[in-house]
One Martini backbone bead per residue (centre of mass of N, CA, C, O) as a GRO file, in nm:
protein
   30
    1UNK     BB    1  -1.369   0.605  -3.406
    2UNK     BB    2  -1.348   0.581  -3.082
    3UNK     BB    3  -1.152   0.423  -2.832
    4UNK     BB    4  -1.249   0.255  -2.570
    5UNK     BB    5  -1.159   0.194  -2.219
    6UNK     BB    6  -1.032  -0.085  -2.041
    7UNK     BB    7  -0.929  -0.142  -1.703
    8UNK     BB    8  -0.696  -0.377  -1.560
    9UNK     BB    9  -0.677  -0.462  -1.207
   10UNK     BB   10  -0.594  -0.752  -1.197
   11UNK     BB   11  -0.936  -0.869  -1.147
   12UNK     BB   12  -1.027  -0.568  -1.196
   13UNK     BB   13  -1.264  -0.381  -1.365
   14UNK     BB   14  -1.225  -0.064  -1.528
   15UNK     BB   15  -1.490   0.112  -1.652
   16UNK     BB   16  -1.477   0.341  -1.946
   17UNK     BB   17  -1.707   0.354  -2.141
   18UNK     BB   18  -1.763   0.091  -2.293
   19UNK     BB   19  -1.743  -0.071  -2.595
   20UNK     BB   20  -1.861  -0.344  -2.765
   21UNK     BB   21  -1.682  -0.292  -3.037
   22UNK     BB   22  -1.484  -0.055  -2.910
   23UNK     BB   23  -1.218  -0.218  -2.736
   24UNK     BB   24  -0.965  -0.160  -2.496
   25UNK     BB   25  -0.719  -0.361  -2.329
   26UNK     BB   26  -0.574  -0.287  -2.007
   27UNK     BB   27  -0.300  -0.432  -1.836
   28UNK     BB   28  -0.252  -0.382  -1.484
   29UNK     BB   29  -0.029  -0.443  -1.267
   30UNK     BB   30  -0.044  -0.509  -0.894
   0.00000   0.00000   0.00000
């Protein structure tokens, strides 16, 4: 299964079709 990604910029989450079970969290400092 592919891992879908959520991107966090500061305190705002940019959700890119996040999966409830397979989700990678990327924290981007702003």
